[in-house]
TIVO-2410 file (N, C-alpha, C; in nm, 3 decimals):
# residues 161
REC num residu      c1      c2      c3 atome chaine
REC   1      X   1.543  -0.963   0.187     N      A
REC   1      X   1.570  -0.825   0.167    CA      A
REC   1      X   1.674  -0.808   0.277     C      A
REC   2      X   1.789  -0.721   0.240     N      A
REC   2      X   1.882  -0.683   0.347    CA      A
REC   2      X   1.862  -0.530   0.330     C      A
REC   3      X   1.944  -0.479   0.434     N      A
REC   3      X   1.944  -0.328   0.439    CA      A
REC   3      X   2.092  -0.268   0.439     C      A
REC   4      X   2.082  -0.137   0.383     N      A
REC   4      X   2.200  -0.063   0.379    CA      A
REC   4      X   2.182   0.057   0.463     C      A
REC   5      X   2.244   0.079   0.550     N      A
REC   5      X   2.229   0.217   0.638    CA      A
REC   5      X   2.320   0.309   0.580     C      A
REC   6      X   2.261   0.421   0.551     N      A
REC   6      X   2.365   0.506   0.462    CA      A
REC   6      X   2.338   0.652   0.520     C      A
REC   7      X   2.422   0.741   0.523     N      A
REC   7      X   2.424   0.877   0.571    CA      A
REC   7      X   2.415   0.971   0.455     C      A
REC   8      X   2.346   1.072   0.481     N      A
REC   8      X   2.348   1.177   0.385    CA      A
REC   8      X   2.342   1.313   0.450     C      A
REC   9      X   2.363   1.424   0.380     N      A
REC   9      X   2.382   1.555   0.431    CA      A
REC   9      X   2.321   1.659   0.341     C      A
REC  10      X   2.273   1.768   0.397     N      A
REC  10      X   2.215   1.885   0.305    CA      A
REC  10      X   2.271   2.002   0.352     C      A
REC  11      X   2.316   2.074   0.229     N      A
REC  11      X   2.369   2.226   0.276    CA      A
REC  11      X   2.264   2.314   0.199     C      A
REC  12      X   2.218   2.423   0.266     N      A
REC  12      X   2.130   2.508   0.191    CA      A
REC  12      X   2.205   2.650   0.173     C      A
REC  13      X   2.156   2.694   0.043     N      A
REC  13      X   2.220   2.818  -0.005    CA      A
REC  13      X   2.116   2.922   0.009     C      A
REC  14      X   2.124   3.017   0.094     N      A
REC  14      X   2.021   3.124   0.122    CA      A
REC  14      X   1.988   3.194   0.002     C      A
REC  15      X   2.070   3.220  -0.104     N      A
REC  15      X   2.060   3.289  -0.219    CA      A
REC  15      X   1.975   3.195  -0.316     C      A
REC  16      X   1.964   3.080  -0.301     N      A
REC  16      X   1.888   2.975  -0.371    CA      A
REC  16      X   1.936   2.981  -0.535     C      A
REC  17      X   2.079   3.002  -0.540     N      A
REC  17      X   2.121   3.008  -0.678    CA      A
REC  17      X   2.225   2.907  -0.687     C      A
REC  18      X   2.172   2.773  -0.692     N      A
REC  18      X   2.259   2.648  -0.703    CA      A
REC  18      X   2.229   2.617  -0.854     C      A
REC  19      X   2.338   2.563  -0.924     N      A
REC  19      X   2.314   2.505  -1.063    CA      A
REC  19      X   2.228   2.399  -1.059     C      A
REC  20      X   2.149   2.379  -1.162     N      A
REC  20      X   2.056   2.251  -1.156    CA      A
REC  20      X   2.117   2.129  -1.216     C      A
REC  21      X   2.226   2.096  -1.184     N      A
REC  21      X   2.305   1.979  -1.250    CA      A
REC  21      X   2.348   1.890  -1.133     C      A
REC  22      X   2.314   1.762  -1.152     N      A
REC  22      X   2.360   1.656  -1.056    CA      A
REC  22      X   2.509   1.634  -1.089     C      A
REC  23      X   2.578   1.599  -0.995     N      A
REC  23      X   2.730   1.574  -1.003    CA      A
REC  23      X   2.756   1.434  -0.941     C      A
REC  24      X   2.814   1.345  -1.011     N      A
REC  24      X   2.848   1.199  -0.958    CA      A
REC  24      X   2.997   1.202  -0.969     C      A
REC  25      X   3.058   1.209  -0.858     N      A
REC  25      X   3.211   1.219  -0.837    CA      A
REC  25      X   3.275   1.064  -0.838     C      A
REC  26      X   3.376   1.070  -0.877     N      A
REC  26      X   3.454   0.946  -0.867    CA      A
REC  26      X   3.510   0.913  -0.725     C      A
REC  27      X   3.572   0.805  -0.707     N      A
REC  27      X   3.613   0.771  -0.555    CA      A
REC  27      X   3.720   0.879  -0.519     C      A
REC  28      X   3.700   0.938  -0.404     N      A
REC  28      X   3.799   1.037  -0.333    CA      A
REC  28      X   3.853   0.957  -0.233     C      A
REC  29      X   3.987   0.899  -0.267     N      A
REC  29      X   4.049   0.837  -0.173    CA      A
REC  29      X   4.106   0.907  -0.036     C      A
REC  30      X   4.111   1.040  -0.056     N      A
REC  30      X   4.151   1.134   0.064    CA      A
REC  30      X   4.047   1.116   0.170     C      A
REC  31      X   3.913   1.097   0.143     N      A
REC  31      X   3.798   1.085   0.237    CA      A
REC  31      X   3.710   0.959   0.242     C      A
REC  32      X   3.743   0.870   0.142     N      A
REC  32      X   3.671   0.753   0.133    CA      A
REC  32      X   3.517   0.768   0.082     C      A
REC  33      X   3.502   0.871  -0.001     N      A
REC  33      X   3.370   0.903  -0.057    CA      A
REC  33      X   3.358   0.892  -0.202     C      A
REC  34      X   3.246   0.884  -0.260     N      A
REC  34      X   3.226   0.892  -0.402    CA      A
REC  34      X   3.106   0.968  -0.412     C      A
REC  35      X   3.106   1.093  -0.375     N      A
REC  35      X   2.987   1.183  -0.359    CA      A
REC  35      X   2.896   1.187  -0.493     C      A
REC  36      X   2.762   1.190  -0.444     N      A
REC  36      X   2.662   1.226  -0.553    CA      A
REC  36      X   2.592   1.359  -0.511     C      A
REC  37      X   2.598   1.451  -0.584     N      A
REC  37      X   2.546   1.590  -0.549    CA      A
REC  37      X   2.427   1.623  -0.627     C      A
REC  38      X   2.306   1.625  -0.545     N      A
REC  38      X   2.198   1.672  -0.626    CA      A
REC  38      X   2.137   1.811  -0.568     C      A
REC  39      X   2.149   1.918  -0.651     N      A
REC  39      X   2.096   2.056  -0.615    CA      A
REC  39      X   1.950   2.042  -0.631     C      A
REC  40      X   1.887   2.119  -0.550     N      A
REC  40      X   1.726   2.127  -0.545    CA      A
REC  40      X   1.686   2.273  -0.572     C      A
REC  41      X   1.586   2.286  -0.629     N      A
REC  41      X   1.534   2.434  -0.654    CA      A
REC  41      X   1.511   2.519  -0.548     C      A
REC  42      X   1.510   2.458  -0.431     N      A
REC  42      X   1.504   2.531  -0.306    CA      A
REC  42      X   1.616   2.585  -0.259     C      A
REC  43      X   1.722   2.573  -0.326     N      A
REC  43      X   1.847   2.627  -0.272    CA      A
REC  43      X   1.933   2.514  -0.190     C      A
REC  44      X   1.858   2.398  -0.168     N      A
REC  44      X   1.928   2.292  -0.097    CA      A
REC  44      X   2.024   2.212  -0.193     C      A
REC  45      X   2.133   2.159  -0.145     N      A
REC  45      X   2.208   2.064  -0.225    CA      A
REC  45      X   2.219   1.929  -0.122     C      A
REC  46      X   2.178   1.822  -0.187     N      A
REC  46      X   2.162   1.709  -0.118    CA      A
REC  46      X   2.280   1.618  -0.163     C      A
REC  47      X   2.357   1.578  -0.057     N      A
REC  47      X   2.469   1.476  -0.072    CA      A
REC  47      X   2.475   1.341  -0.026     C      A
REC  48      X   2.470   1.241  -0.123     N      A
REC  48      X   2.498   1.105  -0.064    CA      A
REC  48      X   2.621   1.036  -0.120     C      A
REC  49      X   2.633   0.916  -0.119     N      A
REC  49      X   2.763   0.855  -0.178    CA      A
REC  49      X   2.878   0.878  -0.080     C      A
REC  50      X   2.842   0.891   0.051     N      A
REC  50      X   2.940   0.928   0.157    CA      A
REC  50      X   3.027   0.806   0.181     C      A
REC  51      X   2.985   0.689   0.144     N      A
REC  51      X   3.076   0.590   0.177    CA      A
REC  51      X   3.064   0.533   0.328     C      A
REC  52      X   3.114   0.415   0.362     N      A
REC  52      X   3.098   0.353   0.493    CA      A
REC  52      X   2.967   0.315   0.524     C      A
REC  53      X   2.904   0.281   0.442     N      A
REC  53      X   2.754   0.236   0.466    CA      A
REC  53      X   2.774   0.109   0.543     C      A
REC  54      X   2.672   0.091   0.641     N      A
REC  54      X   2.652  -0.036   0.721    CA      A
REC  54      X   2.564  -0.116   0.647     C      A
REC  55      X   2.613  -0.269   0.621     N      A
REC  55      X   2.512  -0.360   0.576    CA      A
REC  55      X   2.462  -0.440   0.671     C      A
REC  56      X   2.326  -0.454   0.670     N      A
REC  56      X   2.245  -0.513   0.774    CA      A
REC  56      X   2.183  -0.629   0.722     C      A
REC  57      X   2.197  -0.745   0.757     N      A
REC  57      X   2.148  -0.869   0.705    CA      A
REC  57      X   1.995  -0.890   0.748     C      A
REC  58      X   1.915  -0.958   0.688     N      A
REC  58      X   1.771  -0.983   0.708    CA      A
REC  58      X   1.733  -1.024   0.838     C      A
REC  59      X   1.824  -1.106   0.902     N      A
REC  59      X   1.787  -1.157   1.049    CA      A
REC  59      X   1.799  -1.019   1.139     C      A
REC  60      X   1.906  -0.939   1.122     N      A
REC  60      X   1.913  -0.821   1.182    CA      A
REC  60      X   1.791  -0.734   1.173     C      A
REC  61      X   1.746  -0.722   1.050     N      A
REC  61      X   1.635  -0.641   1.017    CA      A
REC  61      X   1.512  -0.676   1.101     C      A
REC  62      X   1.483  -0.825   1.077     N      A
REC  62      X   1.365  -0.879   1.147    CA      A
REC  62      X   1.379  -0.852   1.294     C      A
REC  63      X   1.494  -0.882   1.359     N      A
REC  63      X   1.506  -0.861   1.500    CA      A
REC  63      X   1.472  -0.717   1.545     C      A
REC  64      X   1.469  -0.632   1.456     N      A
REC  64      X   1.453  -0.476   1.490    CA      A
REC  64      X   1.585  -0.406   1.517     C      A
REC  65      X   1.686  -0.435   1.461     N      A
REC  65      X   1.810  -0.380   1.489    CA      A
REC  65      X   1.790  -0.218   1.458     C      A
REC  66      X   1.716  -0.182   1.368     N      A
REC  66      X   1.696  -0.029   1.344    CA      A
REC  66      X   1.551  -0.020   1.311     C      A
REC  67      X   1.470   0.011   1.432     N      A
REC  67      X   1.338   0.034   1.414    CA      A
REC  67      X   1.320   0.173   1.359     C      A
REC  68      X   1.192   0.204   1.291     N      A
REC  68      X   1.187   0.336   1.227    CA      A
REC  68      X   1.208   0.450   1.348     C      A
REC  69      X   1.267   0.562   1.282     N      A
REC  69      X   1.304   0.665   1.358    CA      A
REC  69      X   1.435   0.644   1.432     C      A
REC  70      X   1.507   0.525   1.431     N      A
REC  70      X   1.628   0.489   1.504    CA      A
REC  70      X   1.754   0.470   1.410     C      A
REC  71      X   1.737   0.516   1.294     N      A
REC  71      X   1.854   0.519   1.201    CA      A
REC  71      X   1.923   0.648   1.198     C      A
REC  72      X   2.032   0.660   1.254     N      A
REC  72      X   2.117   0.785   1.264    CA      A
REC  72      X   2.232   0.795   1.184     C      A
REC  73      X   2.278   0.906   1.139     N      A
REC  73      X   2.381   0.945   1.078    CA      A
REC  73      X   2.513   0.890   1.146     C      A
REC  74      X   2.612   0.858   1.064     N      A
REC  74      X   2.752   0.820   1.119    CA      A
REC  74      X   2.818   0.949   1.119     C      A
REC  75      X   2.859   1.000   1.224     N      A
REC  75      X   2.949   1.124   1.231    CA      A
REC  75      X   3.077   1.122   1.159     C      A
REC  76      X   3.144   0.998   1.148     N      A
REC  76      X   3.267   1.009   1.077    CA      A
REC  76      X   3.246   1.017   0.931     C      A
REC  77      X   3.125   0.977   0.894     N      A
REC  77      X   3.094   0.973   0.744    CA      A
REC  77      X   3.040   1.128   0.719     C      A
REC  78      X   2.966   1.177   0.810     N      A
REC  78      X   2.942   1.318   0.778    CA      A
REC  78      X   3.055   1.406   0.767     C      A
REC  79      X   3.156   1.399   0.861     N      A
REC  79      X   3.283   1.474   0.840    CA      A
REC  79      X   3.371   1.438   0.695     C      A
REC  80      X   3.357   1.304   0.680     N      A
REC  80      X   3.419   1.288   0.547    CA      A
REC  80      X   3.369   1.348   0.430     C      A
REC  81      X   3.224   1.335   0.426     N      A
REC  81      X   3.166   1.410   0.311    CA      A
REC  81      X   3.170   1.554   0.312     C      A
REC  82      X   3.158   1.619   0.450     N      A
REC  82      X   3.167   1.755   0.447    CA      A
REC  82      X   3.308   1.800   0.401     C      A
REC  83      X   3.414   1.724   0.448     N      A
REC  83      X   3.551   1.776   0.403    CA      A
REC  83      X   3.571   1.768   0.253     C      A
REC  84      X   3.523   1.645   0.189     N      A
REC  84      X   3.536   1.625   0.047    CA      A
REC  84      X   3.450   1.748  -0.027     C      A
REC  85      X   3.331   1.773   0.013     N      A
REC  85      X   3.254   1.862  -0.059    CA      A
REC  85      X   3.316   1.995  -0.040     C      A
REC  86      X   3.360   2.042   0.073     N      A
REC  86      X   3.425   2.160   0.094    CA      A
REC  86      X   3.547   2.197   0.008     C      A
REC  87      X   3.599   2.074  -0.031     N      A
REC  87      X   3.715   2.110  -0.147    CA      A
REC  87      X   3.655   2.137  -0.285     C      A
REC  88      X   3.525   2.112  -0.312     N      A
REC  88      X   3.459   2.142  -0.440    CA      A
REC  88      X   3.394   2.284  -0.448     C      A
REC  89      X   3.352   2.316  -0.346     N      A
REC  89      X   3.261   2.442  -0.332    CA      A
REC  89      X   3.312   2.559  -0.240     C      A
REC  90      X   3.320   2.670  -0.311     N      A
REC  90      X   3.354   2.787  -0.243    CA      A
REC  90      X   3.256   2.854  -0.162     C      A
REC  91      X   3.127   2.815  -0.211     N      A
REC  91      X   3.015   2.898  -0.138    CA      A
REC  91      X   2.948   2.812  -0.042     C      A
REC  92      X   2.943   2.674  -0.052     N      A
REC  92      X   2.882   2.582   0.032    CA      A
REC  92      X   2.975   2.492   0.095     C      A
REC  93      X   2.942   2.427   0.209     N      A
REC  93      X   3.043   2.344   0.271    CA      A
REC  93      X   3.039   2.385   0.413     C      A
REC  94      X   3.147   2.352   0.498     N      A
REC  94      X   3.139   2.377   0.632    CA      A
REC  94      X   3.041   2.284   0.707     C      A
REC  95      X   2.953   2.336   0.783     N      A
REC  95      X   2.866   2.254   0.859    CA      A
REC  95      X   2.744   2.226   0.784     C      A
REC  96      X   2.697   2.116   0.781     N      A
REC  96      X   2.569   2.075   0.692    CA      A
REC  96      X   2.456   2.126   0.765     C      A
REC  97      X   2.357   2.174   0.690     N      A
REC  97      X   2.221   2.221   0.765    CA      A
REC  97      X   2.141   2.096   0.798     C      A
REC  98      X   2.157   1.987   0.748     N      A
REC  98      X   2.078   1.855   0.777    CA      A
REC  98      X   2.167   1.754   0.767     C      A
REC  99      X   2.181   1.657   0.865     N      A
REC  99      X   2.248   1.537   0.875    CA      A
REC  99      X   2.133   1.437   0.900     C      A
REC 100      X   2.148   1.327   0.814     N      A
REC 100      X   2.045   1.222   0.834    CA      A
REC 100      X   2.100   1.085   0.783     C      A
REC 101      X   2.027   0.993   0.802     N      A
REC 101      X   2.039   0.853   0.764    CA      A
REC 101      X   1.911   0.780   0.723     C      A
REC 102      X   1.934   0.680   0.632     N      A
REC 102      X   1.821   0.601   0.603    CA      A
REC 102      X   1.856   0.451   0.599     C      A
REC 103      X   1.760   0.364   0.590     N      A
REC 103      X   1.786   0.221   0.560    CA      A
REC 103      X   1.731   0.200   0.415     C      A
REC 104      X   1.827   0.163   0.330     N      A
REC 104      X   1.788   0.147   0.205    CA      A
REC 104      X   1.782  -0.016   0.183     C      A
REC 105      X   1.652  -0.065   0.121     N      A
REC 105      X   1.630  -0.206   0.087    CA      A
REC 105      X   1.709  -0.245  -0.015     C      A
REC 106      X   1.771  -0.368  -0.001     N      A
REC 106      X   1.851  -0.413  -0.111    CA      A
REC 106      X   1.855  -0.572  -0.098     C      A
REC 107      X   1.814  -0.631  -0.213     N      A
REC 107      X   1.818  -0.774  -0.219    CA      A
REC 107      X   1.971  -0.822  -0.196     C      A
REC 108      X   1.992  -0.937  -0.146     N      A
REC 108      X   2.144  -0.987  -0.119    CA      A
REC 108      X   2.215  -0.993  -0.250     C      A
REC 109      X   2.168  -1.017  -0.367     N      A
REC 109      X   2.232  -1.025  -0.488    CA      A
REC 109      X   2.243  -0.889  -0.551     C      A
REC 110      X   2.171  -0.781  -0.504     N      A
REC 110      X   2.174  -0.648  -0.564    CA      A
REC 110      X   2.077  -0.640  -0.670     C      A
REC 111      X   1.997  -0.744  -0.715     N      A
REC 111      X   1.918  -0.737  -0.835    CA      A
REC 111      X   1.768  -0.699  -0.771     C      A
REC 112      X   1.697  -0.605  -0.829     N      A
REC 112      X   1.571  -0.587  -0.775    CA      A
REC 112      X   1.463  -0.695  -0.787     C      A
REC 113      X   1.368  -0.682  -0.709     N      A
REC 113      X   1.265  -0.784  -0.722    CA      A
REC 113      X   1.162  -0.731  -0.810     C      A
REC 114      X   1.134  -0.798  -0.920     N      A
REC 114      X   1.037  -0.739  -1.024    CA      A
REC 114      X   0.963  -0.856  -1.078     C      A
REC 115      X   0.818  -0.841  -1.114     N      A
REC 115      X   0.743  -0.935  -1.160    CA      A
REC 115      X   0.631  -0.965  -1.070     C      A
REC 116      X   0.556  -1.076  -1.124     N      A
REC 116      X   0.431  -1.113  -1.060    CA      A
REC 116      X   0.475  -1.169  -0.917     C      A
REC 117      X   0.385  -1.148  -0.809     N      A
REC 117      X   0.407  -1.206  -0.690    CA      A
REC 117      X   0.350  -1.343  -0.679     C      A
REC 118      X   0.429  -1.449  -0.662     N      A
REC 118      X   0.379  -1.578  -0.649    CA      A
REC 118      X   0.276  -1.614  -0.543     C      A
REC 119      X   0.164  -1.682  -0.574     N      A
REC 119      X   0.063  -1.711  -0.497    CA      A
REC 119      X  -0.047  -1.618  -0.473     C      A
REC 120      X  -0.035  -1.503  -0.568     N      A
REC 120      X  -0.148  -1.411  -0.551    CA      A
REC 120      X  -0.186  -1.370  -0.704     C      A
REC 121      X  -0.327  -1.341  -0.706     N      A
REC 121      X  -0.358  -1.298  -0.844    CA      A
REC 121      X  -0.351  -1.153  -0.865     C      A
REC 122      X  -0.311  -1.098  -0.977     N      A
REC 122      X  -0.299  -0.964  -0.999    CA      A
REC 122      X  -0.211  -0.884  -0.900     C      A
REC 123      X  -0.118  -0.947  -0.842     N      A
REC 123      X  -0.020  -0.876  -0.752    CA      A
REC 123      X   0.116  -0.864  -0.814     C      A
REC 124      X   0.168  -0.749  -0.826     N      A
REC 124      X   0.308  -0.729  -0.888    CA      A
REC 124      X   0.396  -0.669  -0.785     C      A
REC 125      X   0.528  -0.684  -0.813     N      A
REC 125      X   0.612  -0.608  -0.735    CA      A
REC 125      X   0.735  -0.546  -0.809     C      A
REC 126      X   0.783  -0.432  -0.774     N      A
REC 126      X   0.910  -0.370  -0.841    CA      A
REC 126      X   0.965  -0.299  -0.716     C      A
REC 127      X   1.065  -0.363  -0.664     N      A
REC 127      X   1.122  -0.305  -0.542    CA      A
REC 127      X   1.264  -0.352  -0.518     C      A
REC 128      X   1.342  -0.285  -0.437     N      A
REC 128      X   1.462  -0.320  -0.405    CA      A
REC 128      X   1.587  -0.288  -0.501     C      A
REC 129      X   1.568  -0.177  -0.554     N      A
REC 129      X   1.645  -0.106  -0.660    CA      A
REC 129      X   1.779  -0.050  -0.604     C      A
REC 130      X   1.790  -0.053  -0.471     N      A
REC 130      X   1.900   0.004  -0.398    CA      A
REC 130      X   1.930   0.157  -0.440     C      A
REC 131      X   2.042   0.206  -0.433     N      A
REC 131      X   2.063   0.356  -0.463    CA      A
REC 131      X   2.040   0.368  -0.628     C      A
REC 132      X   2.025   0.276  -0.694     N      A
REC 132      X   2.022   0.295  -0.850    CA      A
REC 132      X   1.868   0.305  -0.883     C      A
REC 133      X   1.783   0.327  -0.794     N      A
REC 133      X   1.630   0.362  -0.843    CA      A
REC 133      X   1.616   0.465  -0.924     C      A
REC 134      X   1.692   0.584  -0.921     N      A
REC 134      X   1.694   0.687  -1.004    CA      A
REC 134      X   1.724   0.646  -1.155     C      A
REC 135      X   1.820   0.553  -1.166     N      A
REC 135      X   1.856   0.493  -1.287    CA      A
REC 135      X   1.773   0.388  -1.344     C      A
REC 136      X   1.730   0.291  -1.261     N      A
REC 136      X   1.639   0.192  -1.301    CA      A
REC 136      X   1.493   0.232  -1.339     C      A
REC 137      X   1.453   0.339  -1.281     N      A
REC 137      X   1.302   0.388  -1.284    CA      A
REC 137      X   1.247   0.389  -1.432     C      A
REC 138      X   1.312   0.437  -1.526     N      A
REC 138      X   1.238   0.428  -1.644    CA      A
REC 138      X   1.230   0.291  -1.720     C      A
REC 139      X   1.337   0.202  -1.706     N      A
REC 139      X   1.302   0.076  -1.762    CA      A
REC 139      X   1.232  -0.011  -1.676     C      A
REC 140      X   1.236   0.013  -1.526     N      A
REC 140      X   1.146  -0.066  -1.440    CA      A
REC 140      X   0.997  -0.032  -1.470     C      A
REC 141      X   0.972   0.117  -1.489     N      A
REC 141      X   0.841   0.149  -1.507    CA      A
REC 141      X   0.783   0.073  -1.636     C      A
REC 142      X   0.861   0.089  -1.747     N      A
REC 142      X   0.826   0.033  -1.873    CA      A
REC 142      X   0.795  -0.117  -1.866     C      A
REC 143      X   0.887  -0.199  -1.796     N      A
REC 143      X   0.880  -0.335  -1.789    CA      A
REC 143      X   0.757  -0.376  -1.718     C      A
REC 144      X   0.733  -0.307  -1.612     N      A
REC 144      X   0.624  -0.348  -1.530    CA      A
REC 144      X   0.497  -0.310  -1.582     C      A
REC 145      X   0.466  -0.180  -1.657     N      A
REC 145      X   0.365  -0.167  -1.725    CA      A
REC 145      X   0.321  -0.256  -1.828     C      A
REC 146      X   0.430  -0.304  -1.899     N      A
REC 146      X   0.402  -0.409  -2.019    CA      A
REC 146      X   0.370  -0.540  -1.943     C      A
REC 147      X   0.416  -0.579  -1.838     N      A
REC 147      X   0.399  -0.707  -1.791    CA      A
REC 147      X   0.247  -0.696  -1.727     C      A
REC 148      X   0.218  -0.592  -1.658     N      A
REC 148      X   0.070  -0.580  -1.615    CA      A
REC 148      X  -0.039  -0.571  -1.735     C      A
REC 149      X  -0.003  -0.498  -1.816     N      A
REC 149      X  -0.103  -0.466  -1.927    CA      A
REC 149      X  -0.113  -0.580  -2.036     C      A
REC 150      X   0.003  -0.626  -2.088     N      A
REC 150      X   0.026  -0.708  -2.189    CA      A
REC 150      X   0.051  -0.868  -2.131     C      A
REC 151      X   0.086  -0.889  -2.010     N      A
REC 151      X   0.118  -1.011  -1.965    CA      A
REC 151      X   0.260  -1.040  -1.990     C      A
REC 152      X   0.345  -0.970  -2.050     N      A
REC 152      X   0.493  -0.995  -2.075    CA      A
REC 152      X   0.552  -0.854  -2.089     C      A
REC 153      X   0.683  -0.857  -2.068     N      A
REC 153      X   0.769  -0.737  -2.075    CA      A
REC 153      X   0.879  -0.769  -2.177     C      A
REC 154      X   0.855  -0.749  -2.301     N      A
REC 154      X   0.957  -0.793  -2.407    CA      A
REC 154      X   1.111  -0.722  -2.382     C      A
REC 155      X   1.120  -0.593  -2.344     N      A
REC 155      X   1.251  -0.548  -2.343    CA      A
REC 155      X   1.342  -0.584  -2.213     C      A
REC 156      X   1.267  -0.647  -2.123     N      A
REC 156      X   1.332  -0.686  -1.993    CA      A
REC 156      X   1.274  -0.818  -1.962     C      A
REC 157      X   1.377  -0.923  -1.936     N      A
REC 157      X   1.340  -1.046  -1.894    CA      A
REC 157      X   1.327  -1.040  -1.731     C      A
REC 158      X   1.213  -1.043  -1.679     N      A
REC 158      X   1.189  -1.018  -1.529    CA      A
REC 158      X   1.207  -1.164  -1.457     C      A
REC 159      X   1.229  -1.279  -1.535     N      A
REC 159      X   1.234  -1.406  -1.469    CA      A
REC 159      X   1.340  -1.410  -1.369     C      A
REC 160      X   1.447  -1.347  -1.415     N      A
REC 160      X   1.564  -1.364  -1.309    CA      A
REC 160      X   1.557  -1.260  -1.202     C      A
REC 161      X   1.476  -1.173  -1.212     N      A
REC 161      X   1.464  -1.046  -1.097    CA      A
REC 161      X   1.399  -1.083  -0.986     C      A
***
């Protein structure tokens, strides 16, 4: 497993009047972003897809390059995302209310690990979906439930994952 260190930001709308629609933007070459905008019913708007993520190999992760609590946002990417989003929103933008980063698990080939865990009885894994977990969740859940309950997952071949 490798890691991808990614920055995200959150804006808060005090009126809590944000539209409940996610927005997936194309590449914005002005800022090097491809924003994903997720409004929350709390009035917050979460932004990721900020670009410039740092890829961390397995050896660096094992060596403790980024221990828990030590994954920090990249200020240059915060500025890029803020500038890009500020061109889209008249009400939100400017200084983000929250600036954060996380380490996303990702297999080197970007395919999730799914299926039986070798060497164990009744142990299964479905992990490493990278940023596409929101997209993979329905089919992953269906495949894993069928594999666990029926011993096979007809709609998805998990042998390669």
